[in-house]
C-alpha positions as CSV (number, residue, x, y, z in Angstrom):
1,X,93.9,143.0,66.8
2,X,92.9,144.9,63.6
3,X,89.8,147.0,64.1
4,X,88.2,148.9,61.0
5,X,85.3,151.3,61.5
6,X,83.4,151.5,58.2
7,X,82.1,155.1,59.4
8,X,83.3,158.0,60.9
9,X,79.7,158.2,63.2
10,X,80.6,159.1,66.7
11,X,80.1,156.6,69.1
12,X,78.0,157.1,72.3
13,X,80.0,157.2,75.5
14,X,79.3,155.1,78.7
15,X,78.4,157.0,81.8
16,X,81.9,157.3,83.6
17,X,80.4,158.8,86.6
18,X,78.5,155.5,87.6
19,X,80.2,153.2,89.8
20,X,81.0,149.5,89.4
21,X,78.7,147.3,91.0
22,X,79.6,145.3,93.9
23,X,78.0,142.1,93.0
24,X,77.9,140.2,89.8
25,X,75.3,140.2,87.2
26,X,75.0,136.6,87.3
27,X,73.9,137.1,91.2
28,X,71.9,140.1,90.3
29,X,70.6,140.3,87.0
30,X,68.7,143.3,87.7
31,X,71.8,145.5,88.1
32,X,72.6,144.9,84.7
33,X,69.6,147.0,83.6
34,X,70.5,150.2,81.8
35,X,69.7,153.8,83.3
36,X,66.6,155.5,82.0
37,X,68.5,157.5,79.6
38,X,69.3,154.4,77.7
39,X,72.9,155.0,77.6
40,X,75.0,151.7,77.7
41,X,76.3,150.0,81.0
42,X,79.5,151.3,82.3
43,X,82.4,149.1,81.3
44,X,83.0,147.8,84.9
45,X,79.5,146.0,84.4
46,X,80.8,144.0,81.4
47,X,83.9,143.3,83.1
48,X,81.9,142.2,86.1
49,X,80.4,139.5,84.0
50,X,83.6,137.8,83.0
51,X,84.2,137.3,86.5
52,X,87.9,136.7,87.5
53,X,88.6,136.3,83.6
54,X,90.9,138.6,81.7
55,X,89.0,139.8,78.6
56,X,90.0,137.9,75.6
57,X,91.3,140.1,72.6
58,X,87.8,139.3,70.7
59,X,85.6,140.4,74.0
60,X,88.0,143.6,74.4
61,X,87.3,144.6,71.0
62,X,83.7,143.7,70.3
63,X,82.0,144.4,73.6
64,X,82.5,148.1,74.0
65,X,81.6,148.4,70.1
66,X,78.2,146.5,70.7
67,X,77.6,148.2,73.9
68,X,77.8,151.4,71.9
69,X,75.0,150.2,69.9
70,X,77.1,149.7,66.7
71,X,76.5,146.6,64.2
72,X,79.7,144.5,64.6
73,X,81.5,141.9,62.4
74,X,84.0,139.7,64.5
75,X,86.5,137.5,62.9
76,X,88.5,135.3,65.3
77,X,89.6,131.6,65.8
78,X,87.6,129.5,67.7
79,X,88.0,129.0,71.3
80,X,88.5,132.8,71.4
81,X,85.5,134.0,73.4
82,X,83.2,134.9,70.7
83,X,80.0,133.5,72.5
84,X,80.6,136.0,75.7
85,X,81.6,138.4,73.3
86,X,78.2,138.9,71.7
87,X,76.0,137.6,74.7
88,X,77.5,140.2,77.2
89,X,76.4,143.3,75.6
90,X,72.9,142.5,75.8
91,X,73.0,141.0,79.4
92,X,74.9,144.4,80.4
93,X,72.1,146.4,79.0
94,X,69.3,144.2,80.2
95,X,68.2,143.0,76.8
96,X,66.9,139.3,77.2
97,X,67.1,139.4,80.9
98,X,63.2,139.5,81.8
99,X,60.4,137.0,81.2
100,X,58.5,137.9,78.0
101,X,55.0,137.0,77.0
102,X,54.7,134.1,74.5
103,X,57.4,133.2,72.0
104,X,58.5,137.2,71.6
105,X,62.2,137.4,72.0
106,X,64.3,140.5,72.5
107,X,67.5,138.4,71.6
108,X,67.9,136.3,68.7
109,X,70.8,134.0,68.1
110,X,71.0,132.1,64.8
111,X,73.4,128.9,64.8
112,X,74.1,126.6,62.2
113,X,73.6,123.4,64.7
114,X,71.4,122.3,67.3
115,X,74.6,121.4,69.7
116,X,75.9,125.2,69.2
117,X,72.1,126.5,69.9
118,X,72.1,124.7,73.3
119,X,75.6,125.6,74.3
120,X,74.6,129.3,73.8
121,X,71.2,129.0,75.8
122,X,73.3,127.6,78.6
123,X,75.8,130.1,78.6
124,X,73.1,132.9,78.3
125,X,71.5,131.4,81.4
126,X,74.7,131.5,83.2
127,X,74.7,135.0,82.6
128,X,71.2,135.5,84.2
129,X,69.4,135.6,80.9
130,X,66.1,134.0,80.4
131,X,67.0,131.6,77.5
132,X,65.6,128.9,75.4
133,X,66.2,127.2,72.1
134,X,64.3,126.4,69.0
135,X,65.9,123.4,66.9
136,X,64.9,120.6,65.1
137,X,64.9,117.0,67.1
138,X,62.4,118.1,69.8
139,X,58.4,117.9,69.9
140,X,56.0,120.8,69.2
141,X,55.3,120.7,72.6
142,X,58.9,120.7,74.0
143,X,59.5,123.6,71.8
144,X,56.8,125.7,73.3
145,X,57.9,124.9,76.8
146,X,61.5,125.4,75.9
147,X,60.9,129.0,74.3
148,X,57.6,130.5,75.9
149,X,58.6,133.5,78.1
150,X,62.4,133.6,77.3
151,X,63.9,137.0,76.6
152,X,66.7,135.1,74.6
153,X,66.0,132.3,71.8
154,X,69.1,130.5,70.0
155,X,67.9,128.4,67.3
156,X,68.8,126.9,64.1
157,X,67.4,128.6,60.8
158,X,65.0,126.0,59.5
159,X,62.9,125.6,62.8
160,X,63.1,129.3,63.4
161,X,61.7,130.1,60.0
162,X,59.1,127.7,60.1
163,X,57.5,128.8,63.5
164,X,57.9,132.4,62.2
165,X,56.0,131.4,59.0
166,X,53.2,129.8,61.2
167,X,53.2,133.0,63.7
168,X,53.9,130.9,66.8
169,X,57.3,132.9,66.8
170,X,56.9,136.7,66.9
171,X,59.9,138.8,66.3
172,X,58.1,142.1,67.2
173,X,60.0,142.6,70.4
174,X,63.3,142.0,69.2
175,X,66.2,144.3,69.8
176,X,69.3,142.3,69.0
177,X,70.3,139.6,66.5
178,X,73.5,137.4,66.5
179,X,74.3,135.5,63.7
180,X,77.0,133.0,65.0
181,X,79.2,130.9,62.8
182,X,78.1,133.5,60.1
183,X,80.3,131.8,57.6
184,X,78.3,128.9,57.7
185,X,75.0,130.5,58.1
186,X,75.4,132.5,55.0
187,X,76.8,130.1,52.8
188,X,74.5,128.1,50.3
189,X,72.7,125.9,52.6
190,X,71.1,128.4,54.9
191,X,71.6,131.9,52.9
192,X,67.7,131.9,52.0
193,X,66.5,130.9,55.3
194,X,68.8,133.6,57.2
195,X,67.6,136.4,55.0
196,X,64.1,135.5,55.3
197,X,64.5,135.6,59.1
198,X,66.1,139.0,59.0
199,X,63.5,140.5,56.7
200,X,60.8,139.4,58.7
201,X,62.6,140.7,62.0
202,X,63.2,144.1,60.1
203,X,59.5,144.3,59.0
204,X,57.8,143.2,62.2
205,X,60.2,145.7,64.4
206,X,59.7,148.5,62.1
207,X,62.9,149.9,63.2
208,X,66.6,149.4,63.5
209,X,67.6,145.9,65.0
210,X,71.4,145.4,66.0
211,X,73.2,142.7,64.5
212,X,76.4,141.1,65.4
213,X,78.1,138.5,63.5
214,X,80.5,136.2,64.9
215,X,82.9,133.6,63.0
216,X,86.2,131.9,62.6
217,X,86.1,132.9,58.9
218,X,84.2,135.4,56.6
219,X,84.7,134.5,53.1
220,X,84.4,137.5,50.7
221,X,81.4,136.2,48.9
222,X,79.0,136.7,51.7
223,X,80.1,140.1,52.5
224,X,77.3,141.6,50.1
225,X,74.7,139.6,52.0
226,X,75.7,141.1,55.3
227,X,75.7,144.7,53.9
228,X,72.2,144.3,53.1
229,X,71.2,143.7,56.9
230,X,74.1,145.8,58.8
231,X,74.7,149.3,59.0
232,X,78.0,150.8,58.9
233,X,79.6,147.4,60.9
234,X,82.7,147.8,62.8
235,X,84.9,145.1,61.6
236,X,87.2,143.4,64.3
237,X,89.4,141.1,63.2
238,X,91.5,139.3,65.9
239,X,95.3,138.6,65.0
240,X,94.5,137.2,61.5
241,X,97.3,134.9,60.2
242,X,98.8,136.2,56.9
243,X,97.3,134.7,54.2
244,X,98.8,132.7,51.2
245,X,99.4,134.6,47.9
246,X,96.3,133.0,45.8
247,X,93.9,133.3,48.8
248,X,91.4,136.1,48.4
249,X,92.8,139.1,49.9
250,X,89.1,139.7,51.7
251,X,89.2,136.3,53.2
252,X,90.1,135.8,56.7
253,X,91.1,132.5,58.0
254,X,91.7,132.0,61.7
255,X,92.1,128.6,63.3
256,X,94.0,126.9,65.9
257,X,97.3,128.8,65.6
258,X,98.3,127.7,68.9
259,X,98.4,123.9,68.0
260,X,101.3,121.9,66.5
261,X,100.0,120.8,63.1
262,X,101.5,117.5,61.5
263,X,101.2,115.3,58.6
264,X,101.7,111.6,58.4
265,X,101.6,109.6,55.1
266,X,99.9,106.4,55.1
267,X,97.8,104.4,52.9
268,X,94.3,103.8,52.7
269,X,94.4,100.2,54.3
270,X,96.5,101.2,57.3
271,X,94.9,104.9,57.9
272,X,92.8,103.3,60.6
273,X,95.6,101.4,62.5
274,X,97.5,104.8,62.4
275,X,94.6,106.9,63.7
276,X,94.0,104.2,66.4
277,X,97.9,104.4,67.4
278,X,98.0,108.2,67.4
279,X,94.7,108.1,69.6
280,X,96.1,105.7,71.9
281,X,99.1,107.7,72.5
282,X,97.2,111.3,73.1
283,X,95.1,109.5,75.7
284,X,98.0,107.9,77.5
285,X,97.6,110.4,80.4
286,X,94.1,110.5,82.2
287,X,91.7,113.5,80.9
288,X,91.3,115.0,77.6
289,X,89.7,113.8,74.2
290,X,90.3,113.0,70.6
291,X,88.3,114.3,67.7
292,X,88.5,112.1,64.5
293,X,87.1,113.7,61.3
294,X,85.6,111.5,58.6
295,X,83.8,112.9,55.2
296,X,80.6,110.8,55.2
297,X,78.2,109.8,58.1
298,X,78.5,105.9,56.6
299,X,82.3,106.2,57.2
300,X,81.7,107.8,61.0
301,X,79.7,104.8,61.8
302,X,82.0,102.1,60.2
303,X,85.0,103.7,61.5
304,X,83.6,103.9,65.1
305,X,82.8,100.4,65.3
306,X,86.3,99.5,64.2
307,X,88.0,101.9,66.6
308,X,86.1,100.0,69.5
309,X,87.8,96.9,68.5
310,X,91.1,98.5,68.0
311,X,91.1,100.5,71.2
312,X,89.4,97.9,73.9
313,X,88.2,100.1,77.1
314,X,87.7,103.2,75.4
315,X,83.9,104.2,74.5
316,X,83.8,105.5,71.0
317,X,81.1,108.2,70.2
318,X,80.1,108.8,66.7
319,X,78.4,111.9,65.8
320,X,76.7,112.6,62.2
321,X,73.7,114.5,61.0
322,X,71.4,111.7,60.8
323,X,71.6,110.7,64.5
324,X,68.1,111.7,66.5
325,X,68.4,114.6,68.9
326,X,68.5,112.2,72.0
327,X,71.3,110.2,70.7
328,X,73.1,113.4,70.0
329,X,72.6,114.9,73.2
330,X,73.6,111.6,74.8
331,X,76.8,111.6,73.0
332,X,77.7,115.1,74.1
333,X,77.0,114.3,77.6
334,X,79.4,111.4,77.6
335,X,82.2,113.6,76.1
336,X,81.7,116.4,78.5
337,X,81.3,114.0,81.4
338,X,84.6,112.5,80.5
339,X,82.9,108.9,80.1
340,X,84.0,108.9,76.6
341,X,87.2,110.4,75.3
342,X,87.1,109.7,71.4
343,X,84.5,111.3,69.1
344,X,84.2,110.3,65.5
345,X,82.4,112.7,63.5
346,X,81.4,114.6,60.2
347,X,82.1,118.2,59.9
348,X,79.2,118.6,62.0
349,X,81.6,118.6,64.9
350,X,83.8,121.3,63.2
351,X,81.7,124.2,63.9
352,X,80.8,125.6,67.6
353,X,81.0,122.5,69.5
354,X,82.6,122.8,72.9
355,X,84.6,119.8,74.1
356,X,86.8,119.9,77.2
357,X,90.6,119.7,76.5
358,X,90.8,118.3,72.8
359,X,94.3,116.9,72.8
360,X,94.6,115.8,69.3
361,X,92.4,116.6,66.0
362,X,92.8,113.7,63.4
363,X,91.7,114.0,59.8
364,X,91.2,111.0,58.5
365,X,89.9,112.5,55.5
366,X,91.1,115.4,53.9
367,X,88.6,118.4,54.5
368,X,87.0,119.5,51.2
369,X,87.9,123.2,51.8
370,X,90.4,125.2,53.8
371,X,87.6,126.8,55.7
372,X,86.1,123.3,56.9
373,X,90.1,122.6,57.6
374,X,90.2,125.6,59.8
375,X,87.0,124.9,61.9
376,X,88.1,121.2,62.2
377,X,91.4,122.2,63.6
378,X,90.1,124.9,66.1
379,X,88.4,122.2,68.3
380,X,92.1,121.7,69.6
381,X,94.3,124.0,71.1
382,X,91.5,126.2,72.6
383,X,91.9,128.8,75.6
384,X,95.7,128.6,75.5
385,X,95.9,124.9,76.1
386,X,98.1,122.9,74.1
387,X,96.9,120.5,71.0
388,X,97.9,118.7,68.0
389,X,96.1,118.7,64.4
390,X,97.0,115.8,62.5
391,X,96.5,115.2,58.9
392,X,96.8,111.5,57.9
393,X,97.4,111.9,54.0
394,X,96.6,108.8,51.7
395,X,97.8,108.9,48.1
396,X,94.3,109.2,46.9
397,X,93.9,112.6,48.4
398,X,97.3,114.3,47.8
399,X,95.8,116.4,45.1
400,X,92.8,117.9,47.3
401,X,95.3,118.4,50.2
402,X,97.4,120.4,48.0
403,X,94.5,122.7,47.1
404,X,93.5,122.9,50.9
405,X,96.7,123.3,51.9
406,X,97.6,126.4,49.4
407,X,94.3,128.3,51.1
408,X,95.3,127.8,54.7
409,X,97.0,130.7,56.6
410,X,100.8,129.8,57.1
411,X,100.2,129.2,60.6
412,X,98.0,126.2,59.9
413,X,100.7,124.4,57.8
414,X,102.4,121.2,58.8
415,X,105.9,121.1,57.5
416,X,106.2,120.3,54.0
417,X,107.0,116.6,52.7
418,X,108.6,115.3,49.6
419,X,105.5,112.9,49.2
420,X,102.9,115.5,49.0
421,X,103.9,116.7,45.6
422,X,103.8,113.2,44.1
423,X,100.2,113.5,42.9
424,X,99.3,110.3,40.5
425,X,96.5,111.6,38.3
426,X,95.4,108.1,37.8
427,X,94.9,107.5,41.3
428,X,93.2,110.7,42.1
429,X,90.6,110.2,38.8
430,X,89.8,107.0,40.8
431,X,89.2,108.6,43.9
432,X,87.0,111.1,42.1
433,X,85.0,108.4,40.7
434,X,84.2,107.1,44.0
435,X,86.8,104.4,44.7
436,X,88.9,106.3,47.3
437,X,88.3,108.8,50.1
438,X,90.1,106.9,52.7
439,X,87.7,104.1,52.9
440,X,88.7,101.2,54.7
441,X,89.4,97.9,52.8
442,X,86.0,96.5,51.4
443,X,84.2,99.7,52.3
444,X,83.8,100.8,48.5
445,X,82.3,97.4,47.6
446,X,78.5,97.4,46.4
447,X,78.8,101.2,45.3
448,X,79.2,100.4,41.6
449,X,83.2,100.6,41.5
450,X,84.1,97.2,42.6
451,X,87.2,96.4,44.6
452,X,89.7,96.0,41.7
453,X,90.4,99.6,41.4
454,X,90.4,99.8,45.3
455,X,93.2,97.1,45.2
456,X,95.5,99.0,42.9
457,X,95.0,102.2,44.8
458,X,96.0,100.5,47.7
459,X,98.8,98.9,46.2
460,X,100.4,102.3,44.7
461,X,99.8,103.8,48.1
462,X,101.6,101.2,50.2
463,X,105.5,102.0,51.5
464,X,104.6,105.6,51.9
465,X,105.2,105.8,55.6
466,X,105.7,103.0,58.3
467,X,102.4,102.3,60.4
468,X,102.0,105.1,63.4
469,X,105.5,106.6,62.5
470,X,106.2,109.9,64.2
471,X,108.3,113.1,62.8
472,X,107.5,112.1,59.1
473,X,106.4,115.8,58.9
474,X,109.6,116.9,59.8
475,X,110.8,116.4,55.9
476,X,110.8,119.2,53.8
477,X,112.2,121.1,50.9
478,X,109.5,120.6,48.4
479,X,107.8,123.1,46.5
480,X,104.1,123.5,47.6
481,X,103.1,123.4,43.7
482,X,100.9,121.3,41.6
483,X,97.3,120.3,42.5
484,X,96.9,118.3,39.6
485,X,93.9,116.0,40.3
486,X,92.3,118.0,42.9
487,X,89.3,118.5,40.9
488,X,88.6,114.8,40.7
489,X,89.3,114.4,44.1
490,X,86.5,116.7,45.3
491,X,84.2,114.9,43.1
492,X,84.1,112.3,45.7
493,X,82.6,114.4,48.0
494,X,80.8,117.4,46.7
495,X,78.9,119.9,49.0
496,X,75.9,118.6,50.6
497,X,72.5,119.3,48.6
498,X,70.8,122.5,50.5
499,X,68.0,120.1,51.1
500,X,70.2,117.8,53.2
501,X,71.8,121.0,55.2
502,X,68.6,122.4,55.9
503,X,67.0,119.1,57.1
504,X,66.9,120.3,60.7
505,X,63.8,122.0,60.1
506,X,62.1,118.5,59.5
507,X,61.5,115.6,61.5
508,X,64.7,115.7,63.5
509,X,67.1,114.3,61.2
510,X,70.2,116.3,60.3
511,X,71.3,119.7,61.5
512,X,73.8,122.0,60.3
513,X,76.9,120.8,58.1
514,X,77.1,117.2,58.1
515,X,80.1,116.9,55.9
516,X,80.8,117.5,52.4
517,X,79.3,114.6,50.1
518,X,78.2,114.2,46.6
519,X,74.7,115.5,46.1
520,X,72.3,112.7,44.9
521,X,70.0,113.0,42.0
522,X,66.3,112.5,42.0
523,X,66.3,108.8,43.0
524,X,69.5,107.6,41.6
525,X,72.7,106.9,43.3
526,X,75.6,109.5,43.7
């Protein structure tokens, strides 16, 4: 664990003379209230909040710093206990524990997705906090019922900003702000909204608000934004993996470092069959689930339908940003109850969604960036469990994969194969014009490219790997150089437009990141 204190300012000490409580704060929330002096609660209190669990490294590092009143930036892989790390310091000091008047929270947690907002609300309630959520996908009446009187509100940026602008949500009583999945919140799609929310909070409160940032990654380009709103933050980096030489040294990439990372070469026409075989093998024993990532919303729908045919008896759950809130909640309920064991999703599922024992993550399409790959991979091997992270690589995406691989921490690299370096520029260029992207046969029809180029790409990709073969990732010895064609590849699925990523503030369609896609022009096709 690396802890960096950006200031020598002395930290207040907790009252060592106060004896530990006999009852947990979950059973008796009032026991968590600070003394009249305002000093932080004793360490025994926050350990009690954890129950019988041993603090994870991020909790052991972040909770004492936050209890002292410092601003904190934590960087740790997903599944490392960040949610409790930023909620327990508030609960231990009695912040957000009591009912309030109207929508006037003491704690505000800003998240990129609706699902994560709901999860944080539920965890807060387990700690005895009065908690509600403000997200898209629910009616104004439901929002008022959900958030009125709550000491803690978790929400998505668009809806929070909307209610602040209409003066329905007051930040005048705010004491503690958490930016969860900060790299996503502060990236292009939510940058302005988050800044507006924090500026509104500072202007309404009139004094310093404690801010915590938590994420699996912390790109260097957003540091200046964080510094606008945080005062001498303590940086806590939990076991960051060593970085590739050409990665920005200020970037921290966590991820599922405890997982087994594999790569299988296949072709565009066979990729779905390989995914079905790998899924069937992973779910041979009862329990657990598999998450299959696809790049676009339309691919999620089509692949989920095809997998229902290939995997009879299994309930396939699609998840993408255009689904309404009720369908999304039903999907998550099926997965958490174990009725469905297969999730097919865009990158919306890569951040913050908590699923029971993800045994296998399958990348049917290469992630657009190394950060996206990290977050996808972090769905498995959580809380010390085993897991497998599998890349299904078709010829059309080798250039993009080389770019992503070079920027991944070595701990997340699958073993090198000789075929990875065999990048055909012509194939990558076809991919860049929209005829690739791992589509199933016939999926590209009607998109202005026809099927002839698609067939040629398939023909060149055949013979790469027997269907469903195992152990291909054991090949090695080839240099990891040569990313030619990766730009063309990324042209297939550029970053979502900011309007698309902020659509959660509208009529309940979309929330958070829904997977990299080419931005559409005004009234035209991509």
